[in-house]
N, C-alpha and C positions, 0 to 999 in steps of 0.2 A: 422308520416304522409306520404305517398306516393307522393301526390302531393302538392304542395307550394301555399298559397294564395297571395304570394307577388308578384307573376308573372303575371298571367291572371286569370279572373273569374274561379273559381273552374270546373264549369261545362263546360266551354271552354276547360280546360285542360284534362278533364274527357274524354270528348267527343273525342278529340285527341287520347288519349290512344284506348279508345273503336276502333276507326277508325283503327289505327294501326294493332290491334287484327283481324280486316277484313283482311286487306292489308296481315298480314303474314299467313292466313290461320288458326288461332287459332280459329276463330268463321268462319265457312264456310255458304256459300249460302245454306238456308234452317235451318240451327241450330236455336234452340231456346236460346235466351240469358237468363243467370242467373235472377232471380228476382230483383226488385229494392233494396228490404231488401239486398239479398245478395250481391249485388254489392256495396251497401252502409256501409255494414260490412267491405269489401275486402278493400274499399279505406277511409274508416274513415270518410265518408261525409254522410251528411243528405239526406234522400230519395227524397227530391225535387230537389237535388242538381243532382242526378243522373237522376231523370225525364227529368229534364232540357237538360242534355246531349243527352239522348235516343231522345228528341223531335229535336235537332237538327240534329242527323244523320238521322230521319226520314223525315225532309227536304230535306236532300241531297239524299234522294232515297236508303239510305243503309240498313235500316231497316224497318219493317213493323208491327205496333202493330195489333194484333189481339184479338178483344174483347172476354174475357173468356178462350183464349189460351194462351196468353202470346205475347212476341216480337220477330219477327223471322228475321234473316239476309236475305236480298232480293236483294242485289247489291253488287259491289267490286267498290272500288275508283278507279279512273281512276291514271295511274302513272304520277307524275310530274317530275321524274328523268330524264329529258333531256340531263342535263349539264354532258358531259363526259369530265373528268379532263384528256386533250390531253397531249401526250408526244412529238409532233413534230410540229414544228413551222406552217405548211400548216394546219395542221388538227386544229390548234387552231384558225387560221385565218378562217376557215370556219364556225367553230362554232359561231362566230360572225357576219358572214354575213347577217343574219335576225335579228339582234338587232338592238334595236332604242335607241341611247344615249340621255340623258337629263343632261344637264351641269347645275351643281349647283354653281360652282364656277371656273372663271378661271383667272390665275396671270402669267402674261408673263416676269417677271423681278426678283421677289424677293424670291420666296420659294426654298429652297433647299433640295434635298433627304436627309434622313437619311441612309448613306452609313455604311456597317458593313466589316469588313476584309473578303476580298476574292471577294468583289463585282467587285472593279475595281477602274479606277481613275475618279473623279469627272469632268464633263465638267464645263466650266467658269459661265455658265449660265443655267436655265432651264425653260420652261413654265410648269406651273402646272394647271391640270385639276381636279375637282372632279366631277363624274359622277353618274346616275343611268342608267343602263341597263335594258331595260325591253324587254320580248317576248310576243307577242302576248297579248300586253296591260298589262303583268303583271310584275312588278319589281322583279329581280332576284338576282342582285348584287349591290353593292355600290364599285366604285373604285375610288382610289387616282392615277393619273399619273403624273409622271416627265418625260418630253421630252427634249432631246439637245435643247436648244433654237436656234442653227443653222439649225438642220433640222426643226423644227417648222416654221421658218422663211421661208421656200420653199413652203410650204402650209398652211399658217395660216389659212384660208377660210375653207379648206377641213378637218384640224384637229380639227378645232371648231365643224364640223358637223359630221363627219363620224367616224367609228371605227379606232383605231389608228393603230392595229397590222395588217389587212390587206392592211391600206395605207402604212405601212412601207415596206411590202414585195414588193408592187407594184413600189417602186421608185429606179430606177437602180443606184442612187446616193447614196443610204444608203446600207452600208456594216454591216451586221450583223456576228461578229466573233463568239461570244458564246452567248447562250441563256439558262437561267436556272430557274427553279421555285421549291419553297418550299410549301408546304400544311400542314396546322395546323387546327386541329378541337377546336373550340372555342364557346362561346356563344355571344350573341347579346347585345350590350350596348343599351343605352335607345335611342340614335340617329339613329344606323344601323336599330332597330327595329322599327322605324317609318317609315323609308325610305323603308324598305323591306316588311312592313306589315305583322310583327310577333311578338310573346310576346318577352318582355324583357327576357333575358336569354334563349332564343329557340338558338339551335344549329345552327351554322354557321361553313362554311369551308372558310378558311384565306388563301388566296395565295399572295404570293411574287416573282414577276417575275422581271428579271434583265437582259436586252440585253447590251452587250457591241459591240463597232465596233474596230477599228484599234487604236493599243497601250492601249487596256484595258480599253478605254474610255466609260464610263457608259452613253449609248444613249436614253436608257429608263428605267424606273423603275416604276413598279405598285404594289401598294397594293390594294388587291380585296377582299371583304367580298362577299361570295355567302349564299343565304338561303340554309340551309343543307338539306330541303326536295326535292330540286331541283337538288342536286348533285348526281352524279353516278360514282364510282372510280372503274377502272378496268384496271389489269396489266397482262402480259403473263408472267408466271414464267418460265426461262430457267434453265435446270438442268444443 
C-alpha cells in the first residue's frame, strides 16, 4: 500500500498526494487527470475513494470535472511555506513579530529543561511555558520554552503575553553570549497533530534552540515543532 489507513481517512491522504502533484507541476493547469480506475489501480484503493479525493480538490478549486471529457486541473494551491528557518537572531525575531501565542501551560517554579552535553550550565530555576503559535489564525507550531527564572521575573506579564525572543533581544539587561539551533525532520504524535490540525504521523520539523548568557548559563531553551507544510529551508552554500 502506498498510503496507510491507520493515519487519516484514505481519501484525505489521496487528496494530499494529488495536491502535491499539482504543486510540483506533475499535473499542470489544463492537464487531464487519469481516470478514477487508473488512479485506483495506482494507489490500490477503491474507485469511490478516488472520487472522494477528487471531490475534495474540486471544492478547493484545483480541478474541474467536465461531463463526458474527464477532470482537468484548473488551479494551483497557494504556498503556505512562509516560515524560513533563520540563521540569525535578528531574523528569527522578525519571523515571530506577527505571531500570536496561545499559552497551554505555564509553570514558574518546578520544571527543569533536559540539557545535553555542550548546552551549557543550568540556571537555578526556570519558568516553563507550553504554547501554540498561530499566523493569520492558523496554528503553525507547538513550542516548549524554559526561560531563566531571574529573567522571567523582570517582565513576567509581558513574557506571558508576548513572543519571547523579540522581548529578550529588546532587554538591555539580557546578554546572549551564544545561540544555536538544531533542526530534525520527524512525524507528528497524537497531541501535536491535534494542536497543529494535521494528521497523526504527518511530517513535522523539530527545532531545538539554546541561548546562553555569561559563564555559559543556559538562559533560554526551546523545543519547537512546526507543521512540515509551512516550513521552508534555504541556505547559501559557500565554496
